[in-house]
N, C-alpha and C positions, 0 to 999 in steps of 0.2 A: 390878872382875866387879862383876856385881849379880842382884841375890835378886830374883826378883818372889814375893810373898807376898800374904797374905789373915792379919790376923794375929789372927782368930778360928781361926785353925788348928793344930794340933797339929803336925805334920809338918815344917810355917815355922817354928814356936819351934824344936823338936830342930836343923835346919838353921843355925839363927841363932846358937844354944848351940856346935852345932859349929865354925861358923865366924869363931867367936869364942874358941873354948879354943884353936885353933891363930892367933888373931892375926890374921888375913885380916882385908884393909880391902877392903871390897866400899858396896855403896850399898843401897838397898832402896829396895823398888820395891811398892809397897804399887796392882798391880795392878788392883782393885776400885775402886781413888778418882784413880789414872794409866789407864786403861785403854789396852793398845800397840792402835797398828791397826796394821791389813792388813799392812802392809810391816814395822813389830814384831814381828808373826809369822809371815813368811813369814822373816823372819832365824831366828827361832829355831829353826825347825823347819828349816834347811840346815845352822845348826848342831849339832843335835841329830841330825841325819839322819835322820827321823821325818817323818811325813805329818801333816795334822793331828789326824781322826781318831783317830789314835793319842797323841796328847795334853787329846783331851776329856770331858771327868768329862758320863760317858750316867745319869746317877743323880738327876744334877740335873733338879728340876723345868721351870727353864729347854730341857732336852732335851726333856722330854719334848711337853712345848708347841709346840717345830720339829718330830716326832717324828724328832729325830737321828737315831735309832738304827735307822730303816726308811731314811732315804741312803743310796744309791750311795758303797763309798766306791774310787775312781777318780779315774786324774787330771782323768776334765770332771768332777766336782766340786768338785776340790780345792778349786778359790776362795770356791764357794759355803759349806762346812764354816770357810775363813779369819774369810769374812764371819758366819758364825755368833758364833768364837768374838770376833769382834774388835767386832760386835755386844752381845754378853752374856759378858766378862770371865770370868764363875764357872761357864762351861761350862770353862776352861783348867786343868787341872792344877796343882799345886802343892806344890812351891816349884820353877820354875825357877830353876836357875844358870847366867850367863853367864859367862863367862873372860875374861879378855884376850888368849889367844891363840886366841880366836874356838873352841870348843869348850863346852859346855854338859852341861848336865842337870838332871835329874827328881830333883828331890831327896829322895825319897821315903826311902830309907834312909838310913840313916849310910855306906855305905859308900861308894855315889854322892857324897854331897857331899865326901868323902873324896877319891873319886878326880881334883877339883880342886885339892886343895891343892897344892902343893911338899912 
């Protein structure tokens, strides 16, 4: 199991506490220090069953600078969204937890984190 976190994020801290309390084995990826590649983001999106605009933090200043809220949300612009997320990882929702069985969740709620636990 891997969890993408921003150490300054309270939702990330809560997710880590839940994983620790459950005795889960996981690897922490501080995704702002070790940004995911476009391929990493593609993999996570496939696991989540989501599109890149579903995991974008549109209230971040970088989103405003890029004009992200006005970008089309369709297949022809999917790679553009992924490239923006890879270039500006602050735009990625957090925490994202990937499980060894190929599933993943955005762990913003305790229930979503618990859904990956045995």
